[in-house]
Each structure stands twice: as structure tokens, then as C-alpha cells.
ROVORO-903969 format. One record per residue (C-alpha): x, y, z; residue number from 1. Coordinates in steps of 0.05 Angstrom, whole numbers, plus 5000, padded with zeros to 4 digits. Layout:
> X,Y,Z,NUM
...
//
This chain:
> 7528,7733,0769,1
> 7542,7793,0810,2
> 7470,7810,0813,3
> 7455,7741,0833,4
> 7505,7741,0887,5
> 7479,7807,0917,6
> 7409,7784,0917,7
> 7421,7712,0941,8
> 7471,7719,0998,9
> 7433,7770,1042,10
> 7371,7732,1036,11
> 7406,7668,1056,12
> 7447,7702,1110,13
> 7390,7736,1141,14
> 7342,7676,1138,15
> 7396,7636,1179,16
> 7407,7692,1231,17
> 7335,7709,1242,18
> 7300,7644,1232,19
> 7350,7597,1263,20
> 7319,7591,1329,21
> 7250,7606,1309,22
> 7249,7546,1261,23
> 7283,7503,1320,24
> 7227,7520,1366,25
> 7172,7502,1316,26
> 7205,7436,1300,27
> 7217,7421,1374,28
> 7142,7430,1389,29
> 7117,7397,1330,30
> 7158,7332,1347,31
> 7140,7340,1419,32
> 7067,7340,1405,33
> 7072,7283,1360,34
> 7110,7242,1410,35
> 7064,7262,1466,36
> 7005,7236,1430,37
> 7031,7167,1447,38
> 7024,7182,1521,39
> 6954,7214,1512,40
> 6928,7167,1562,41
> 6972,7198,1615,42
> 6951,7272,1615,43
> 6990,7289,1675,44
> 7056,7270,1644,45
> 7094,7331,1621,46
> 7133,7328,1554,47
> 7209,7323,1565,48
> 7265,7348,1519,49
> 7336,7324,1526,50
> 7388,7379,1510,51
> 7460,7358,1491,52
> 7516,7410,1479,53
> 7591,7401,1467,54
> 7606,7467,1504,55
> 7598,7496,1572,56
> 7532,7526,1604,57
> 7565,7593,1608,58
> 7582,7592,1531,59
> 7510,7577,1513,60
> 7475,7629,1562,61
> 7448,7672,1505,62
> 7426,7612,1465,63
> 7393,7576,1522,64
> 7355,7641,1539,65
> 7332,7646,1466,66
> 7310,7571,1466,67
> 7268,7580,1528,68
> 7238,7647,1503,69
> 7218,7614,1435,70
> 7185,7556,1475,71
> 7147,7606,1518,72
> 7120,7638,1457,73
> 7092,7575,1435,74
> 7058,7562,1504,75
> 7113,7518,1536,76
> 7141,7541,1601,77
> 7200,7500,1628,78
> 7181,7466,1694,79
> 7107,7479,1685,80
> 7083,7453,1616,81
> 7151,7422,1595,82
> 7213,7392,1625,83
> 7284,7399,1596,84
> 7345,7359,1615,85
> 7409,7396,1598,86
> 7476,7359,1590,87
> 7542,7396,1573,88
> 7608,7365,1555,89
> 7642,7429,1566,90
> 7689,7423,1507,91
> 7707,7349,1522,92
> 7676,7316,1465,93
> 7694,7247,1491,94
> 7643,7256,1546,95
> 7586,7263,1496,96
> 7574,7189,1485,97
> 7562,7182,1560,98
> 7517,7241,1566,99
> 7478,7221,1505,100
> 7467,7150,1538,101
> 7446,7185,1605,102
> 7395,7228,1570,103
> 7366,7166,1532,104
> 7356,7130,1599,105
> 7312,7191,1619,106
> 7266,7173,1562,107
> 7258,7241,1533,108
> 7206,7253,1478,109
> 7261,7284,1435,110
> 7330,7309,1439,111
> 7360,7376,1416,112
> 7431,7375,1398,113
> 7483,7431,1381,114
> 7535,7419,1332,115
> 7558,7356,1293,116
> 7593,7321,1352,117
> 7531,7325,1396,118
> 7486,7304,1341,119
> 7532,7246,1325,120
> 7533,7225,1398,121
> 7456,7226,1403,122
> 7446,7189,1338,123
> 7494,7132,1359,124
> 7454,7116,1421,125
> 7381,7119,1395,126
> 7344,7103,1332,127
> 7275,7117,1358,128
> 7279,7183,1396,129
> 7273,7244,1350,130
> 7336,7286,1346,131
> 7332,7361,1327,132
> 7399,7386,1307,133
> 7408,7464,1311,134
> 7470,7484,1273,135
> 7504,7429,1232,136
> 7547,7455,1177,137
> 7535,7396,1130,138
> 7490,7342,1156,139
> 7489,7303,1090,140
> 7565,7303,1084,141
> 7572,7284,1158,142
> 7528,7226,1150,143
> 7474,7250,1197,144
> 7417,7250,1145,145
> 7403,7226,1076,146
> 7387,7289,1045,147
> 7362,7359,1067,148
> 7294,7349,1034,149
> 7284,7278,1060,150
> 7329,7269,1121,151
> 7298,7199,1138,152
> 7320,7164,1202,153
> 7306,7203,1271,154
> 7348,7264,1256,155
> 7320,7332,1229,156
> 7331,7405,1244,157
> 7376,7460,1218,158
> 7438,7467,1174,159
> 7482,7528,1171,160
> 7500,7512,1098,161
> 7569,7530,1117,162
> 7607,7498,1053,163
> 7558,7535,1006,164
> 7561,7601,1038,165
> 7639,7604,1045,166
> 7646,7606,0969,167
> 7595,7659,0963,168
> 7625,7701,1019,169
> 7690,7699,0982,170
> 7659,7722,0918,171
> 7621,7780,0951,172
> 7687,7799,0986,173
> 7718,7807,0916,174
> 7662,7848,0893,175
> 7671,7896,0954,176
> 7745,7898,0942,177
> 7758,7891,0867,178
> 7834,7896,0876,179
> 7836,7840,0927,180
> 7890,7789,0911,181
> 7903,7754,0981,182
> 7856,7734,1034,183
> 7868,7708,1107,184
> 7822,7650,1125,185
> 7814,7637,1198,186
> 7792,7563,1212,187
> 7794,7504,1260,188
> 7825,7442,1225,189
> 7794,7397,1277,190
> 7725,7421,1262,191
> 7678,7368,1226,192
> 7661,7427,1176,193
> 7734,7441,1161,194
> 7745,7396,1100,195
> 7683,7414,1061,196
> 7685,7489,1077,197
> 7757,7488,1056,198
> 7743,7454,0992,199
> 7690,7505,0977,200
> 7734,7565,0992,201
> 7792,7533,0952,202
> 7747,7525,0890,203
> 7721,7597,0894,204
> 7790,7626,0906,205
> 7817,7589,0843,206
> 7759,7617,0799,207
> 7773,7686,0828,208
> 7848,7681,0824,209
> 7857,7697,0897,210
> 7916,7672,0940,211
> 7889,7644,1007,212
> 7931,7644,1072,213
> 7900,7595,1124,214
> 7905,7609,1201,215
> 7887,7550,1243,216
> 7853,7570,1307,217
//
């Protein structure tokens, strides 16, 4: 069990950290090219991406730069070979529905979303425009896709596998500190991922005989 955890966790963690955006870029481009074929009779039209986020532009500076860098590596330069329409709710999730509707009116070839609330808002306003989610903790439990292997519908993309990794992190922490008996868990109870993540952590803590102290942020 210990050997398995040591080998599995770094692999998953490293893959998520290093491949997260690289995989997104590849998915975005593949979907864009697929949608663009429909418009092949209009060669002057640039592919368009609708980008929907629940945070502020300042909070996503690094992610936006990485997003554009990844697109450039694949031959897509914003403003020249591809158009991107950005919409941010700046922490006010109630605005996401309106922003998602606004993006749909612009008729993008696909939409990119960050987080469960943004993906849900985008999915609620279109069943035809492809949606690439970037970091949903559990898209199956959140009802965004039918399964990770066969998502179906118009939503695809990446999952952070938050529930599955949470229990493994606790087990590895116990390996690092064998005398561990109490663990503080910082979490956000209003997050869509809170319930499934807490369930996995509680399950692992019971098996490891650890006492948890939750701190809500």
C-alpha cells in the first residue's frame, strides 16, 4: 500500500501540474479546428473562443498568459489568427448566467470555462457550442459530464480529481509523519467540491485513525 501511494501520487500530481494547460491548449485547438471546418467556405473568418471565468482579470493574469502562450505554441496568435472574448464575473457568481448568455450571442466556435460555476453557467445556455472546462474538481458528481471516459453532451476538458487525491494526500502525510494524530483541514464550505472532497478526507481519516479539525475559509 505504501509503495503504491508513493509511486501513484507524485505521478498524478505532477501530471496535473505540468499537463493541465498543455492538455487544455490541445483540446481547445482540436475543437476549434473541428468547428471551423463548418465555416470552411469563409476562409477570412477567424476562429473565436469565448472565455468565461468567475474571478477577476487580475486574479487570472498568470493563467491568461499561460493560455495565450500555449495557443501561440500551436500557431494561434490572439488578434491575428484567433479571437478571444473574455468575460469575468469577479467573484459574483450570480453574474455568470448573464455573461454566458452574452458570449453565446457572439457565436464563438467554443467556450473555455474556469471552475464549476462557470462551466455550469455556460452549459445552461447552450447545448451546441463545445465547452472546454479547465479545472473542475469532480465533473461527474457535479452533473457536467456523464463520465470521464465518455463525457457526452457538449462539455469536455480537465478535472483536478480533487476528491480522489484528497484521501491520498492524507495517507501520504501520515507516512511522512508516522506519529500524526490530528490534522487541520482548510476548506471552503460553499465550494461545489466541498462535499465530495470532505467525504473522501473523512473516509481516509477514519481508516488512518486521525482526528480532523476543519477550518472554513
